C-alpha positions as CSV (number, residue, x, y, z in Angstrom):
1,M,18.3,56.4,40.0
2,A,16.6,54.0,41.9
3,T,12.9,54.6,42.9
4,I,12.7,55.8,46.2
5,T,9.2,55.8,48.3
6,H,9.2,58.2,51.0
7,S,6.2,60.0,52.2
8,R,8.3,63.6,52.9
9,L,9.8,63.4,49.4
10,A,8.3,66.0,47.3
11,I,10.8,66.4,43.7
12,Q,14.4,64.3,44.0
13,A,17.0,64.7,41.6
14,R,19.8,62.8,40.5
15,G,22.5,64.1,38.1
16,L,19.7,66.2,35.7
17,Q,21.5,68.0,33.0
18,R,20.1,70.2,29.9
19,R,22.1,70.4,27.0
20,Y,21.3,72.1,23.7
21,R,22.6,73.4,19.9
22,G,23.5,76.6,20.6
23,R,25.2,78.3,17.2
24,S,29.2,77.3,18.7
25,G,27.7,74.8,19.4
26,E,26.6,71.9,22.5
27,V,25.2,73.9,25.4
28,E,25.6,72.7,28.7
29,A,22.6,74.8,30.5
30,V,22.0,72.7,33.6
31,A,25.7,69.8,34.2
32,G,24.9,67.3,36.7
33,M,22.2,68.9,39.1
34,D,20.8,66.4,42.5
35,L,18.0,67.9,44.4
36,V,16.1,67.0,47.7
37,V,12.8,69.0,47.7
38,E,10.8,67.8,51.3
39,A,6.6,67.8,51.2
40,G,5.2,70.6,52.1
41,A,8.1,72.9,52.1
42,I,8.8,76.4,50.1
43,F,11.5,75.2,48.2
44,G,13.5,77.6,47.4
45,F,15.8,78.1,43.9
46,L,17.7,81.4,44.0
47,G,20.2,82.5,41.2
48,P,21.3,85.5,39.3
49,N,19.7,85.6,35.8
50,G,21.4,82.5,33.1
51,A,21.8,80.4,35.7
52,G,19.6,77.5,34.7
53,K,16.8,77.5,37.3
54,T,14.0,78.0,34.7
55,T,15.4,74.8,32.7
56,V,15.3,72.9,35.8
57,M,11.7,74.1,36.9
58,R,10.5,73.1,33.3
59,M,12.6,69.8,32.9
60,L,10.3,68.7,36.4
61,A,7.4,70.1,34.8
62,T,7.9,67.8,32.0
63,L,7.3,71.1,29.3
64,L,11.8,70.5,28.6
65,P,12.6,66.7,28.2
66,L,15.8,65.7,29.7
67,S,19.2,65.2,28.8
68,G,20.4,63.2,30.9
69,G,19.6,61.9,34.8
70,E,16.3,60.8,36.5
71,A,13.7,62.4,38.5
72,E,10.4,62.4,40.3
73,V,7.5,64.5,41.4
74,A,4.9,63.5,43.2
75,G,6.5,60.6,43.0
76,A,5.7,60.3,39.4
77,D,8.7,59.7,36.9
78,V,9.0,62.4,35.1
79,R,10.4,60.6,32.1
80,R,8.3,57.6,32.7
81,E,5.2,59.0,33.7
82,P,5.1,62.4,32.4
83,R,1.1,62.5,32.3
84,T,0.7,61.5,36.0
85,V,3.1,64.7,37.3
86,R,1.1,66.8,35.1
87,R,-1.7,66.1,37.1
88,R,-0.2,66.6,40.2
89,I,0.8,69.8,39.9
90,G,0.3,73.2,39.1
91,Y,2.5,75.4,37.3
92,V,3.1,79.3,36.9
93,G,5.6,80.8,34.3
94,Q,6.8,84.0,34.5
95,K,4.8,85.8,32.3
96,C,1.2,85.7,32.5
97,G,-1.0,83.2,31.7
98,S,-4.7,84.3,31.8
99,D,-7.2,84.9,28.9
100,H,-6.8,89.4,29.4
101,S,-10.2,88.5,27.1
102,I,-12.4,86.7,29.9
103,S,-13.4,87.7,34.1
104,G,-10.4,86.3,36.2
105,R,-13.9,83.5,37.4
106,S,-14.3,82.4,34.1
107,E,-11.2,81.5,34.0
108,L,-11.3,79.8,37.4
109,V,-14.3,77.9,36.2
110,F,-12.7,77.2,33.0
111,Q,-9.6,75.9,34.3
112,G,-11.5,73.3,36.8
113,L,-13.2,72.5,33.6
114,L,-10.1,71.3,31.4
115,Y,-9.3,69.6,34.9
116,G,-13.1,67.2,34.7
117,L,-14.5,69.0,37.5
118,S,-18.3,69.1,37.7
119,R,-20.0,72.8,36.8
120,S,-20.7,73.1,39.4
121,R,-17.7,71.6,41.4
122,A,-16.0,74.0,39.0
123,E,-17.8,77.5,40.0
124,R,-16.9,76.1,44.4
125,R,-14.2,75.8,43.6
126,A,-13.7,79.4,41.6
127,A,-15.4,80.7,44.8
128,E,-13.2,79.9,47.1
129,L,-9.9,80.5,44.9
130,V,-11.7,84.0,43.9
131,G,-12.3,84.8,48.4
132,A,-8.4,83.2,49.3
133,F,-7.1,85.3,47.0
134,D,-9.0,88.6,47.9
135,L,-9.6,88.9,44.5
136,T,-13.6,89.6,45.0
137,E,-13.7,93.3,44.2
138,C,-12.1,92.1,40.5
139,A,-13.4,88.5,39.5
140,T,-16.7,89.1,37.5
141,R,-13.7,91.8,35.5
142,R,-11.8,91.5,32.4
143,S,-8.4,90.4,33.5
144,E,-6.9,92.3,31.3
145,T,-7.8,95.2,33.7
146,Y,-6.3,94.3,36.4
147,S,-3.7,95.6,38.8
148,G,-0.4,94.2,38.6
149,G,-0.7,91.9,41.7
150,Q,-3.9,90.9,41.6
151,R,-3.1,89.7,37.9
152,R,-0.3,87.4,39.5
153,R,-2.5,86.4,42.7
154,L,-5.3,85.1,39.2
155,D,-2.3,82.7,37.9
156,V,-2.1,81.5,41.3
157,A,-4.9,81.1,41.8
158,L,-4.8,79.3,38.0
159,G,-2.2,76.9,39.1
160,L,-3.8,75.7,42.6
161,V,-7.7,75.0,41.1
162,H,-6.8,70.8,41.4
163,R,-5.0,71.1,44.7
164,P,-1.8,70.0,43.7
165,S,0.5,68.2,45.5
166,V,3.4,70.7,44.2
167,L,3.3,73.8,43.2
168,F,5.7,75.6,40.7
169,L,6.3,79.1,41.1
170,D,9.0,80.6,38.7
171,E,10.0,84.6,39.6
172,P,6.6,84.8,40.9
173,T,7.3,88.4,42.2
174,T,8.9,90.0,39.1
175,G,8.0,93.3,38.3
176,L,5.3,93.8,41.5
177,D,5.8,96.5,44.0
178,P,7.5,96.0,47.1
179,Q,3.6,95.7,48.4
180,S,2.1,93.4,46.5
181,R,5.4,91.3,47.0
182,A,4.7,91.2,50.5
183,R,1.2,89.9,50.2
184,M,2.5,87.0,47.3
185,W,4.2,86.0,50.2
186,E,1.7,85.7,51.8
187,E,-0.3,84.0,50.1
188,V,2.7,81.3,49.3
189,R,3.1,80.5,52.8
190,R,-0.6,79.9,53.2
191,V,-0.4,77.4,50.3
192,R,2.3,76.2,52.0
193,D,0.3,75.3,54.8
194,Q,-2.2,74.0,53.1
195,G,-0.5,71.4,52.5
196,T,1.2,72.1,49.1
197,T,4.9,72.2,48.3
198,V,6.1,75.0,46.6
199,F,9.0,75.3,44.6
200,L,9.5,78.4,43.6
201,T,12.4,80.7,41.5
202,T,14.1,83.7,42.7
203,H,17.1,86.1,42.3
204,Y,15.8,88.6,45.5
205,L,17.5,87.5,48.0
206,E,15.2,88.7,50.6
207,E,12.9,86.5,49.0
208,A,14.9,83.3,50.0
209,D,16.0,84.3,53.0
210,V,12.6,85.5,54.4
211,L,10.1,83.5,52.4
212,C,12.0,79.3,51.7
213,D,12.0,77.1,54.6
214,R,15.5,75.4,52.2
215,V,17.2,77.1,49.5
216,A,19.3,76.1,46.7
217,I,22.1,78.5,45.5
218,V,22.7,78.0,41.9
219,D,24.8,78.9,39.3
220,R,25.6,78.4,35.5
221,G,23.9,75.0,36.0
222,R,25.1,73.9,38.9
223,T,24.5,73.9,42.5
224,V,26.7,75.7,44.3
225,A,25.0,74.8,48.4
226,Q,21.4,73.8,49.3
227,G,20.5,74.2,53.1
228,T,18.3,76.7,55.0
229,P,19.0,80.2,54.6
230,D,20.4,79.9,58.3
231,E,22.3,76.7,58.0
232,L,23.4,78.5,54.5
233,K,24.9,82.1,56.4
234,R,25.8,79.8,58.7
235,A,28.2,77.9,57.5
236,V,30.3,81.1,56.0
237,G,31.1,82.1,59.9
238,G,31.3,85.4,61.9
239,D,30.7,88.6,60.4
240,V,31.9,90.4,57.0
241,V,33.3,93.4,56.9
242,A,32.8,95.9,53.9
243,L,35.3,98.3,53.2
244,R,36.9,100.7,50.2
245,V,39.2,102.4,49.6
246,R,40.1,106.0,47.8
247,E,42.1,104.0,45.4
248,H,44.2,100.7,45.1
249,A,41.3,98.6,46.3
250,E,44.2,95.2,44.6
251,V,46.6,96.5,47.4
252,A,44.5,96.9,50.4
253,L,42.8,93.2,49.4
254,R,46.7,91.5,50.2
255,A,47.4,93.7,52.8
256,L,44.1,92.9,54.8
257,A,44.0,89.0,53.6
258,A,47.6,88.1,54.8
259,Q,46.6,89.7,59.1
260,P,46.0,86.1,60.8
261,Y,42.3,87.4,61.9
262,V,41.2,87.5,57.9
263,K,39.0,84.1,57.1
264,E,38.6,84.7,54.0
265,A,39.4,88.0,51.5
266,T,37.4,88.8,48.1
267,L,37.5,91.9,45.6
268,D,34.2,92.7,44.2
269,G,34.3,95.4,42.0
270,D,36.2,98.1,44.0
271,T,34.7,97.2,47.9
272,V,37.1,94.6,49.4
273,R,34.9,91.4,51.7
274,L,36.2,90.5,54.8
275,H,35.1,87.7,56.8
276,V,36.2,88.4,60.3
277,E,35.1,86.6,63.5
278,R,33.8,89.6,65.0
279,G,33.8,92.7,63.1
280,E,33.4,95.2,65.1
281,A,36.8,94.3,66.9
282,A,38.6,93.9,64.0
283,G,37.4,96.6,62.7
284,H,39.9,98.7,64.9
285,L,42.7,96.3,63.5
286,L,42.1,96.9,59.8
287,L,42.4,100.3,59.8
288,G,45.4,100.4,61.5
289,Q,46.6,97.9,58.4
290,L,45.2,100.6,56.4
291,R,47.1,103.2,57.5
292,T,50.5,101.3,57.6
293,A,50.1,100.6,54.0
294,G,49.5,104.1,53.5
295,L,45.8,103.7,52.0
296,E,42.9,105.9,53.0
297,L,39.5,104.4,54.0
298,V,36.1,105.6,52.6
299,T,33.9,103.6,54.4
300,L,33.7,100.4,55.8
301,S,30.5,98.8,57.2
302,V,30.8,95.4,59.8
303,A,27.0,92.8,58.6
304,R,26.0,90.1,59.3
305,P,26.8,87.0,56.3
306,S,23.4,87.2,54.4
307,L,23.2,84.7,50.9
308,D,24.8,87.3,48.6
309,D,27.7,86.0,50.5
310,V,27.2,82.2,50.8
311,F,27.4,83.1,47.0
312,L,29.9,85.3,46.8
313,G,32.3,82.7,48.7
314,C,30.9,80.1,46.3
315,T,31.7,81.4,43.2
316,G,33.5,84.9,43.8
317,R,31.7,87.1,42.6
318,S,28.6,88.8,43.9
319,L,24.4,87.4,43.2
320,R,23.2,91.0,43.3
321,D,25.4,91.4,40.4
322,G,24.5,88.4,38.0
323,A,20.9,89.1,39.5
324,A,20.9,93.2,38.4
């Protein structure tokens, strides 16, 4: 890949591949993925478990070698300049990375020393992060005593000690209660507002929709859609009618898919999903078609398209099922 110098790009990758040996032969975990992430954005990598999200993040962070393709992160080539990449990024994995036997403040200071800060600068930086991440009341306690939300905020603070250009967050809110998750979203936005590019993986639809400036939806090692959440949902178009019948869902699907006002029809388990221009108006027509076909309606709902509808349209199945 030719080197592209562009101040607005924090990450760019072309033809990214990762292969490994499995019991039944070679497995392609990432299959030729292209990515462009603008500087100063929150970029969400959305997909079900096993889609290749963590593998891509670890390759971009130089923790896994590339099997193919090229990537540049924070202005440095991942293959040729891995040390430079590591100096310019922060990485927070899924599992807690803190040392439970020491206090959060002590670990923040130690992290600063590892990045070459003087003792006084490391202590000042630790104090800044303790205040910024609301860890004051627990900063002098061993982190094994922290709540899940406090421990996760400490993890993110550790990734920011050296003021990285790009911060990688792997499933940052998994396992958190709703209040702690909302608090983490606030912290991530604040990091972005201070100029750091945030690249996060998630399988939470709401998290990608509400938090991220741009989203790449991935499945089975490939990117199936990219854009802002609004762009992706607008591409689906119209409204989504979801309905269930007493039995014979396949018959209902065939009967309703044939109607001229139905743009797309899919079967998700026992739920028929229909993309129509005007959901409320179409609902009355759909009821008539079901009666004509001798099918009994159980439930019907109308909603604007969601990121799950984008995933469903691209893959034929629900992301909610794949993320479970």
